[in-house]
N, C-alpha and C positions, 0 to 999 in steps of 0.2 A: 285479711279482712279489709284492710285499708285500700288494697288494690281493687277489691270488689266495690267499695263505696265510690272510688274514683271512676270506675267503669260505669256505675249507675248514674253518677252525677247528682245524687239527691241533694247535696249541699247547695246546688244552684237555685233550688226552689226558694230558699230563704236568704241567699246571698245577693244583696242589692248590687254588688259590683259585678256580678256575672253577666248582667245585661240580658238575662233570659227572656224576660217579658217583652222587652223592646224587640228582641229577635223574633219572638212569636208573632208580634204585630207585623213585623217586616215580612215574614213568610206568608202570613195571611194576605197582605197587600200584594205581594209578588204574584201569587197564584190567582188572585182576583184579576189582576191586569192580564195575566197570561190567558185566562179563559175568555175574558172580554175581547181582547184584541186578536188573539190567535183563532179562537172559535168564530169570531166575527168575520174573519176572512174566508171562511168555508163557503159562504154564499157566492163567492167569485167563481167557484168551480174550476179554478186553475191551480194545478198542483204546485207549480213554481211559486205563484203568489201566496198560496197557503203556507208553503215551506218557509218562504222568506218572512212572512208575518209571524209565525211561531218562533223562528230563530232570532229575529231582530227583537221581538218582545222579550225573549229570555235574556238576550244581551243587555237590553235596556233595564230589565229588572235587576240583573246582577250588578250593573253599574250603580243603580239607585240604592239597593239595600245590601249589597255584598259586604260592606264594612260593618254592618250591624249583625247579620245572621249567617253570612257566608253565601247568601243568595242561592240556596238549594232549589226552591220552588218545585220540588219533585221528590216524592218518596223514594224513587229508585236511587237518586243521588244520596239522600239521607241514609238509606240502608247500606249503600255501598261504602260510605264513609264511616258509618257506625260499626260495621263488621270488622273494620281494621283499626278501630279504636280512636278515630279522629273526632268522633262525636259521642258524648256520653249517651247512654241508653235512654234515660228519662228525657233528656233534651231532644233526642232523635224522635222518640214516640210523640212528644208534644208537637214537634215540627210537623210530623205527618198529619196529626189531627188538625192543626191550623191550616195546613196546606189544603186539606180536603174541604174545610169550611170556607176558605177563601175561594176555592174553585167553584163551589156551589154558589157563592155570592156573585162571582163574576159571570157565571152562566145565567144566573137568575136576572141580573141587571141587563145582560144582553138580550134575554128573551123579552123582558119588560119593554125594552127600547126598540124592539123589532116588530114589523108588521106580521100579521098572521101568515101571510104567504111565504115568509122566510123561516117558518118553524121547522121545516124539513131540512134546513141547512144551518143548524146552530151547533154543529160540531160533535154530534153523537157518533161515537166510533162503532163500527161493525165490520164483520168479516165480509170480504167481497165474495160474490158467487163463485163457488168452486174451491174456496180456501177453507180447509178444515180447521177445527180448533187447535189441533196439534201444530199445524203449519203456522197458524196465527201466533201461537205461543212462541215458536221458534223465531218468527219475525220480531215480535216484541222483545224477546230476550236480547237479540243482537242490536236492536235500536238503542236499548238502554245500556248495553255493554259498551258500545262505542262512545256514548255520551259520558259515562262515568270514567272510562279510561282517559278521555280527553280532560275531564275535570281534574282527575288526579295529576295528570301531566302538567296542565296549565297552572295549577295552584300549588305545585310542589314548592315548598319553602326554600329549597336549595336552588331554585331557578328563578331568582328575582327578576331576571330580564323578561320573563313572560307575563309578569304581573299586570302590566299596563294593558296588554291586548287580550288577557284571559277572557273577559266578557264576550268579546267578538268571536274568539276562537270557539268558545263553548256554544255560543249562539249558532255559529255556522255548522257545528256538529249536529245541532238540533234540526237545522234545515236539511242537511244531508239525510238524516234519518227519516224526515217527512217525505222527501222525494222518493225514497224507496218504500216507505210504509204506507203512505196514503192510498196507493192503488190496491193494496193487499189487505190491510187491517184498518185503514183509516188513520194509522200512525198515532196510537195512544201515546206510547213512549213515556208516559207519565201517569201513574195510577190516579193521582188527585185530579188531574185535568180530565181524564176519562170519567171519573166518578162524578165530578161536578156536572158535566153534560148529561150523564145518565140519570142523576137525581132530578134535575130540572125538567127533563123530557120523559121521565119514567120509562126508560128503556135500558134493560139490563141483560140483553142477549149475549151469551158467552162472555159475561163480564169478568169472570175469573181470569181469562186470558190476559186482560189488561192490568191485572194486579200481579199475578204469579210470574208472568214472563218478564216484565221490566224489573221487578224487585230481585229476582234471581240473576238476571243479567247484570244489574248494578252491583250486586254483591260479588259476583264472579269477577267482574272487572276490577273492583277494589282489591280483592285478594290477589289477583294476578299482578296488578301493578305493585302492590306492597311486598309480595313474597316471591314472585317469579322474575318479573322485569327488574324490580328494585328501583326505589326512588333515586333521584340524582343525589350526588354526594358533594358536600361543601368543598372538599379538597379538589375534586374534578373541576369545579367552577373556578376555584382559586387559581389552579394551574393555567386554565385558559385565559383568565384575566391577567395573570402575571406575564404570560407570553406576549399578549397583545400590548401591554404596557411597556414591556422591554423593547419590543419592536419599534413602537412609537418613539421611545426615548433615543434609540439608536439613530433613527431617521432624523430626529431633531438635532442631535449632536453633529450628524453629517452635514446638514444644511448650515448650521452655525459655523462649522469649520470652513465650508466653501465660501461663505460670506467674508470670512477673515482672510481669504486667499490661501487657505491651508487645505488642499484637497485631502479627503479622508482616504 
């Protein structure tokens, strides 16, 4: 019973030390910025520019709020971590809710600050001509799959050396996904981001693709990383660090001996 309570994380609702409510505000703000800056770049019509805008905005958001909420800013990431027990269920569902609200707010602000002539380029995702819903589902699945796989690897607690560059690496994986996805599905890659644009512009064509695909892709990546690939182990890192330290020490001793006229 206690394990169920821990999995649900109901205690966080009343525990002031959990930081849950600060984290919810952070997720709201992160997706607001994502939809404002990412979707705001769509007017350029340049796939590379759009890809960089989304990737760099994600990197910036993670850098700004990651210490508070983990910087998910994407339900696919939240579900991917939730299914392997890294995020309590109640916290995860609340994250998704606030991510959606933040995305709506970001797209709403973007629309309010854009002239009427730009309303056709405010980031509403849709399947390209000839792309079937099943194909779109497959694309969105793999876009989220690579993102969550990178998130798991970059944020692995046993790999502290990757902590500093994690936001950039995760952002670049978003950019890669957009380069592939924009010409095919518009690259939702993020159900909240897609939902925000759809709500503000009242456009929900094949909208299920942009929820089911990324969420299943994120969950699959989380499960594969946790139970198939396997997370990094502390002992592996310790061995690598010890080898490097031992080599450095040996070189230092050799140099010291040479200075004293004692060749090693």
